[in-house]
BAKOL-140892 format. One record per residue (C-alpha): residue in three letters; x, y, z. Coordinates in steps of 0.25 Angstrom, whole numbers, plus 5000, padded with zeros to 4 digits. Example, Ala and Ser with C-alpha at 12.3 -4.5 7.8 and 13.67 -1.06 7.14 Angstrom:
// residues 2
ALA504949825031/SER505549965029/
END
This chain:
// residues 206
UNK486952594750/UNK486952444750/UNK486452364762/UNK487852334767/UNK488252484768/UNK486852514775/UNK487052404785/UNK488452454789/UNK487952594791/UNK486852554800/UNK487752464808/UNK488652584810/UNK487552674814/UNK487052584824/UNK488452564830/UNK488652714831/UNK487252734838/UNK487652624848/UNK488952684851/UNK488252824852/UNK487252764862/UNK488352694870/UNK489252824871/UNK488052904875/UNK487652804886/UNK489152794891/UNK489252944891/UNK487952964899/UNK488352854909/UNK489752904911/UNK489353054912/UNK488253014923/UNK489252934931/UNK490253044930/UNK489253144935/UNK488753054946/UNK490253034951/UNK490653174951/UNK489553234961/UNK489953124971/UNK491453174970/UNK490953314972/UNK490153274984/UNK491353204990/UNK492253324988/UNK491153414994/UNK491053325006/UNK492553325008/UNK492653475007/UNK491453495017/UNK492153395027/UNK493453475025/UNK492753605027/UNK492053555039/UNK493453505045/UNK494053645042/UNK492853715049/UNK492953625061/UNK494453645062/UNK494253795060/UNK493153795071/UNK494053715081/UNK495153815078/UNK494253935081/UNK493653875093/UNK495153845098/UNK495553985096/UNK494254035103/UNK494553955115/UNK495953995115/UNK495554145114/UNK494554115126/UNK495654055134/UNK496554165131/UNK495554265135/UNK495154185148/UNK496654185152/UNK496854335150/UNK495554355158/UNK496154265169/UNK497454335169/UNK496854475169/UNK495954425181/UNK497254375188/UNK497954505186/UNK496754585191/UNK496754495203/UNK498254505206/UNK498154655204/UNK496954665214/UNK497754585224/UNK498954665223/UNK498154795224/UNK497454735237/UNK498854705243/UNK499354845240/UNK498154905246/UNK498354815258/UNK499754855260/UNK499455005259/UNK498254985269/UNK499054905279/UNK499554985291/UNK501055015292/UNK501554945304/UNK502854995309/UNK503854885314/UNK503954895329/UNK505354915335/UNK505954785341/UNK505654785356/UNK507054795362/UNK506954905372/UNK507354845385/UNK508854855383/UNK509454985389/UNK510854955385/UNK511454935371/UNK511954795375/UNK510554745380/UNK509954805367/UNK510854725358/UNK510554595366/UNK509054615364/UNK509354635349/UNK510154505348/UNK509054435355/UNK507954485346/UNK508854455333/UNK509054305338/UNK507554295341/UNK507254345326/UNK508254245320/UNK507554135328/UNK506254175323/UNK506654195309/UNK507654085306/UNK507453935309/UNK508353875319/UNK508953775310/UNK509453885301/UNK509953975312/UNK510853855317/UNK511553845304/UNK511953995304/UNK513354035309/UNK513554165318/UNK513654305312/UNK513854445316/UNK512954565312/UNK512854705315/UNK511654805314/UNK511654955316/UNK510554995326/UNK510055135325/UNK509455225336/UNK508055205331/UNK508155055332/UNK508255025317/UNK509454965311/UNK510455015300/UNK511154895295/UNK511254755298/UNK512654705294/UNK513254565293/UNK514654565300/UNK515154415299/UNK514754275300/UNK513654195293/UNK513054275282/UNK511954185280/UNK511554195294/UNK511554345293/UNK510654345281/UNK509654255289/UNK509554335301/UNK509654475295/UNK508154495295/UNK508054435309/UNK509054545314/UNK508354655307/UNK506954615312/UNK507354675326/UNK507354825320/UNK506954925323/UNK507354915338/UNK506854995350/UNK508055055356/UNK507955095371/UNK508155245372/UNK509255225382/UNK510155165372/UNK509655235359/UNK510855335360/UNK511755215358/UNK511255195344/UNK511455175332/UNK512555065334/UNK512954935328/UNK512354805334/UNK513154685332/UNK512754535334/UNK513354395332/UNK512154305328/UNK512354155331/UNK511454045335/
END
């Protein structure tokens, strides 16, 4: 090998060595940088995942707490309804017992006994009916009514059989009906009892 060829070979070898060294350094630094960056990305991903899981956990806890409170409120409402029902039943039972324990009071016969004739007896009945109407209905209302005629069958025992509207103001009749029936039962004088049962007719006007 001549001197020229030997020099060319040495130059080529040096260039290859330099290239190899540069490639090795490039590979080393590039690989190191890649490895350094990759863990950082992984950490970020892990942190994001952790935050997301925490949010999910918090949301789940809030939903569970809300359902628990709702269930507690429902139980409390049911408990209150049961207590109210028991209270109402207790009051109803007390009222029923009170009704059974109250003494039965018989309605006293209306004291119209001074009449010894049917005519005077009827007169006393009319006065009692007018008195009841005045006590039960306001004067302003009475003054708006038109006259009417009624008929009632008085029995021998002082009770009535039927109150009948004959003619006149129907509204007037409906208003005074209870006032008329309040006078019964009547206490009939024994001297005129054999005159009953009979119709009692009356024209009501104010």
